[in-house]
N, C-alpha and C positions, 0 to 999 in steps of 0.2 A: 753584778746584779742590775737587772733592767730598771732604769729610772721610772718612777711612778709619777703620774701627772693628774692634778686636780684642777678643774675649771669652775670658777665662780662666775655666775651671770646675774648681774643686778644693774639697774638703770641709775643707781645712786653712786656717783664717783666717791663720796665720802665713805660709804660702806666698803667699797672695793679697796680703797686706800688703807683703811683700818685693817682689813684682813691681810693685805700685803705686808704691812709693818708687823702684824702679830705673828705671821706664819713664815717669815722670811728665813728663819733658821732651821726649819723643819726638813726632814729627809725625803721630801718630795718636791716636785716642781710645780709652782702655782701659776695658773693662767687666769686671766680675767677678761670679761666681755661685758659691754654695757647693754647689749641687745641680743636677742636670739639670733639675728642675722650674723652679728659678729661672732657669736659662739659657734655657729655652724661652720664658719671659716676656720676657726681654731681647731675644730674637730677634724677638718680635712687635713690640717697641717701637722697635728701632733697626736700621739697615741694616748688619748685621755682615758683614765680609769674611772674617775668619779666626777660627776657634774652636780654642783650645788646651784640651784636656780631659784630666783624669785618667781612668784606667780603673776603679779600684776606689773607688766612692762608694756611700753609702747610697741605697736605692731603685733607680732605674734605673742599670744598669751602663753604663760608658763606651762599649763597642762598640755596644750597642743605641741609645744616645743619638746617637752619631755616624752611625749608619746612618739614623736619622730625619732628621738634618740633610741627609745626602746626598740623601735623597728629596725633602724639602720645600724645601731651599735649595741647589740643585746648584752654584751659583757659589761657595759658601763653601769656603775652603781648610781642611782638617782636619789638626790636629796633635795627637799624643798626648804627654802629659806624665805620666810615672809612675815610681814607684820599684819597681814590681813586674812589669816586663816579662819575659816568658819566651816561648819559641818558639811555643807555641800562641796566646798573645795576639797576637803579631806576625803570624802567619799569618792569624788571624781578622780582624785589622785590614786587612791587605792585600786579602783576598778580599771582605770585606763592606763596608768603609768607603772604601778608596782614600786612604790616609793620606799626606800631604805630607812629614812628618818625624816621627821618634820622638825625644822628648827625655826624658832620665832625671833623676830626683831623686838627690841635691840638684843644683839648677841651678848652673852656673858663671856667676856674674854679674860677675866681675872683668874680663872682657874683653868684646869686642863680638859674640861668637858668637851669643848669643841675639837680639840686635837685628838681626844680619845675616839670620838665618833668618826673623824676623818681616817684615822688609822684602821679602824674596824671596817670602814668602807673600802679602803684599799686592799685589805685582806679578802674581803668578799669579791672585789673585782678580779683579784688573782684567781680565786676559786672559780669564778664565772668563766674566765679565759680557759682554764684547764678543762672545765666541763665541756665547753664548746669545741675545744681541740679533740677531746675524747669522742664527742658526738660525731664530729667530721670524720674521724678515723673509722668509727663504727659504720657510718653511712657508706664510706668507701669500701670497707671489707664486705659489707652486706651487698653492695652492688656487684662486686666480683663474684660473691657467693651465688647470687640470683642468676648472673650471666652464665655460670658454670652449669646451671640447670637448663636454661633456655637454649644454650648452644649444644646440648646433647639431648634433644627431645626423644631420640630412639631409646634412651635408657630410662626404664621406669624408675621412679624415685619415691621415697617417703621422707617428708620433713617433720622432725619432732622437736618439741620445745624441751625445756630442762626437766619437765615431769614426764617425758616420753609420751606425751599426747600428740597425735598426729594433727599437724596444723596445715599441711598441704600435701597433696598426693597426686601422682601422675594418673591420668584418666584410666590407664590400663590396670591400675591397682586400686581404683577407688572403691570397688565393691568388696575387695579383700581387706583393706585397711582404711575404712572411711574416716574422714576428718572428725576429730573428737574422741576417737577410741584410743585406748592406752596400749602401748606395745611393751610396757615394762614387764619383765619376767616376774613370776610370782616369788622368786627367791630375792628379788629386789637388788640384784647384783648385775643386771644386764638388760638387754633388749631382745625381744623374740619376735620374729616374723613367722608365725606358726605355719602358714600355708607353704612357705618356702623352706621350712625346717632350718631356719637360721637362728642361732643364738649368738649374740655379740656381748661379751662382758664389758663392763665399763672401763676396765684397764686398757681396752683397745679403743681409746678415745680418738686416735688417728690411726686407722689401720685399713687393711683391705685383703681380700682374697679374690684376686682378679677373675677367677673363674665363676665367682658367685656374686660379689658385691664389692663396693668401695664405701668407706665411711669417712666423712669430714665433719669437723666440729668448728663452729664459729662462736667465739665467746664475745658476748655483748657487754654493755656496761653493767647490767644487773641481771643478766640471764645468759642462756646459751642456746644454740640450735644444733641439731645433728641432722646431717643429710646422708641417708642411706640410698645409694644408687645400685640397682641390680644390673647384672649383665644381661645382654639380650637373650641369652638362653636360660636365664634363671626362672 
């Protein structure tokens, strides 16, 4: 199992020392930093999953620091720990940072509330990583998919979404199958290109009749695309 890492950022040595003593036996690695500058160095050296940061610190303020993390490390779960929370700070954090939880000082360390929140944050960080990996894979697949269209401009194509609505079309077919029209057959079991007398049942999600067409399907995270490419003589 990949070790999970939590970073606490606070300019109070007493707070950090207390946290280290309280969380030393937990199933994650605890890192500490006294300033955002130190924290950024930790982030460069370790695969941090959760950052818990004070708002009011010397140098870089907490909101700006967490905004930087959101931009550069989008998988990291961000938690605010502060004794000076007020309405404007909360609104700024929500709008600019996307905070997972707000924790107030002094921390209640006699029960398991803090530990529960930290483990929930670690679970969310793992989910964030998985979603980012999935998005990157989709982006790569989509790039290959688009390249296959651009590299064969002589082959007229129709690109459909999962509702069989035309989302893109080769200029040669634009009048026959305009963007926004549906190519779903009335029987609801396939796709029909009426002008070309083509009926493609859904069972043929990846199929081709080289003399007439090829069909490729790209499954995205929450949807799918179908690319029908007609032969030059179709």
